[in-house]
C-alpha positions in Angstrom: -4.7 9.5 5.2 -3.9 13.0 5.0 -4.5 13.9 1.4 -1.3 16.9 1.6 2.4 16.2 1.8 3.0 19.0 3.6 2.5 18.6 7.5 1.9 22.0 8.7 -1.0 22.2 6.0 -2.5 19.1 7.5 -2.6 20.5 11.1 -3.9 23.5 9.9 -6.4 21.5 8.3 -6.9 18.8 11.0 -7.4 22.2 13.7 -10.9 23.6 12.1 -12.2 20.4 13.6 -10.8 20.8 17.4 -11.8 22.8 20.2 -10.7 25.9 20.6 -7.7 25.1 23.3 -6.3 22.5 20.6 -6.5 24.8 17.5 -4.1 27.1 20.0 -1.6 24.2 20.7 -2.0 23.5 17.0 -1.4 27.4 15.6 1.7 26.9 17.7 3.2 23.9 16.2 2.2 25.0 12.8 4.5 28.2 13.3 6.7 26.4 14.4 7.2 24.6 11.4 7.1 27.7 9.2 10.1 29.1 10.9 11.9 25.8 11.0 11.8 26.4 7.3 14.4 29.5 7.6 16.5 28.6 11.3 18.0 25.6 12.9 15.8 24.0 15.5 18.4 25.5 18.4 17.9 28.7 17.4 14.0 28.6 17.6 12.6 31.0 20.4 9.2 30.5 21.9 8.8 34.9 21.1 9.6 34.0 17.6 6.9 30.8 17.8 4.1 33.4 19.5 4.3 36.1 17.3 4.1 33.4 14.1 1.1 32.1 15.8 -0.8 35.2 16.5 -0.7 34.5 20.4 0.6 36.1 23.5 4.2 34.6 24.7 2.3 33.4 27.9 -0.3 31.8 26.0 2.6 29.1 24.6 3.4 27.4 28.8 -0.4 26.6 28.7 0.7 24.1 26.2 4.0 23.5 25.7 7.0 23.3 28.8 9.7 25.2 26.3 10.7 25.1 22.9 12.2 21.6 23.1 9.3 20.1 24.6 7.1 21.9 21.4 9.8 20.2 18.9 10.0 16.6 20.6 6.0 16.7 20.1 5.8 18.3 16.5 8.4 15.8 15.3 7.0 12.8 16.8 3.9 13.7 15.1 6.0 14.3 11.7 7.5 10.9 12.0 4.0 9.1 11.8 2.9 11.4 9.0 5.8 10.1 7.0 4.6 6.4 7.8 1.5 6.7 7.1 2.6 8.5 3.5 4.5 5.6 3.2 3.2 3.0 3.5 -0.1 4.3 2.2 2.1 5.0 -1.1 3.4 1.4 -1.7 -0.1 0.1 -0.7 -1.9 1.9 -3.4 0.4 1.0 -6.4 0.8 -2.8 -5.8 2.8 -3.0 -9.3 5.5 -0.8 -8.6 5.6 -0.3 -5.0 9.2 1.0 -4.4 9.0 3.5 -7.1 5.3 4.5 -5.6 7.1 5.1 -1.8 10.2 6.4 -3.3 8.2 8.8 -5.0 6.5 9.8 -1.8 9.4 10.2 0.4 11.3 12.4 -2.6 8.2 14.6 -2.5 8.0 14.7 1.6 11.5 15.8 2.3 11.2 18.3 -0.5 7.9 19.7 1.5 8.8 19.6 4.7 12.8 20.6 4.3 12.7 21.9 8.2 11.3 19.3 9.7 13.6 16.9 7.5 16.5 19.0 9.0 15.4 18.5 12.1 15.3 14.3 11.7 17.7 13.8 9.8 20.5 15.9 11.7 19.3 17.2 15.0 17.0 13.9 16.5 20.2 13.6 19.5 18.0 16.5 21.4 14.4 15.0 21.1 14.3 11.3 22.6 10.8 10.8 21.8 11.1 12.1 18.3 14.4 9.8 18.1 12.4 7.2 18.8 9.5 7.6 16.4 12.1 8.0 13.5 13.6 5.0 14.6 9.9 3.3 14.9 9.2 4.5 11.6 12.6 3.3 9.6 12.5 -0.1 12.0 8.8 -1.0 10.5 9.4 0.8 7.5 12.4 -1.8 6.8 10.4 -4.4 7.4 7.8 -4.4 5.5 10.6 -3.8 2.5 12.4 -7.0 3.4 9.0 -8.6 4.0 7.5 -8.1 0.2 11.6 -8.4 -1.4 11.0 -12.2 0.3 7.8 -12.3 -1.3 8.3 -11.2 -4.8 11.8 -13.5 -5.1 9.8 -16.5 -3.8 7.4 -15.8 -6.7 9.8 -15.4 -9.2 11.2 -18.5 -8.3 14.6 -16.9 -7.2 16.7 -17.6 -4.0 16.5 -15.2 -2.0 18.8 -13.4 0.7 18.8 -14.0 4.3 16.7 -11.6 6.3 19.3 -10.0 8.1 21.3 -9.8 4.9 18.4 -7.9 3.2 17.7 -5.8 6.7 21.1 -4.6 6.1 20.9 -3.3 2.9 17.4 -2.0 3.7 19.1 0.2 6.4 22.2 1.0 4.2 20.2 1.9 1.2 17.5 4.1 3.9 21.0 5.9 4.8 21.9 6.4 0.9 18.4 8.0 0.5 18.4 10.5 3.2 22.3 11.7 2.4 21.2 12.2 -1.3 18.2 14.0 -0.4 19.7 16.1 2.5 23.0 17.4 0.3 20.2 18.4 -2.4 17.8 19.8 -0.2 19.0 21.0 3.1 22.8 22.0 2.5 22.3 22.4 -1.9 25.8 20.6 -2.9 26.4 22.2 -6.5 27.2 19.1 -8.5 24.1 17.4 -6.9 21.6 20.0 -8.1 23.2 20.6 -11.3 21.9 17.4 -11.9 19.1 17.0 -9.9 16.4 19.5 -11.7 14.2 16.4 -12.4 12.4 15.0 -10.1 11.0 12.2 -11.9 14.8 11.4 -12.6 15.6 11.6 -9.4 12.8 8.8 -8.0 14.0 6.4 -10.7 17.9 6.9 -9.8 16.8 6.2 -5.9 14.5 3.7 -7.1 17.3 1.6 -9.2 19.8 2.0 -6.5 17.0 0.2 -4.1 15.5 -2.5 -6.3 19.1 -3.6 -7.4 20.6 -3.1 -3.8 17.8 -5.7 -2.5 18.3 -8.0 -5.4 20.4 -11.6 -4.5 
């Protein structure tokens, strides 16, 4: 599993072990990540990416056909990166998997705001990345539903039908994305004012997930 919650840092660390051509492609990806922190994906241009990466404009086309293809590639990788972190967080703290996964997601969202902006608000432009993000959601929700039904059974309680738990999990996931988007991307003043304590934010979101999945 990647040790850093920062996707560009992880890409840069991986590049150390790659061949020269692959390192150049990785540098372009890292540059795009950095630029997305301050600009919208539709405003990202090849000249700016190449300046940030320290390569000639023509070098870009040796690896990517255009900026849209670069972003699709980048976001597919980022969706997989999110999935690895989320699943690992839940597994490493089996006594409190929901809190651990929520804490991981909050940290990942805050650390990779530019990439999350693309996933949450601009996926329509990147079909392969959209498929990867939908797969991430589907796989994660399947894990949550299975774990919830197992926990209810161990506690000797009735559980909800799988379809109902799945609907609730999707709704709770959408709520979490909206909350973190309002906090970290649009900076809604009222929310920012009560969300400076990350631990409190994690506790709030965890409570909503846990109560929302109760029978």
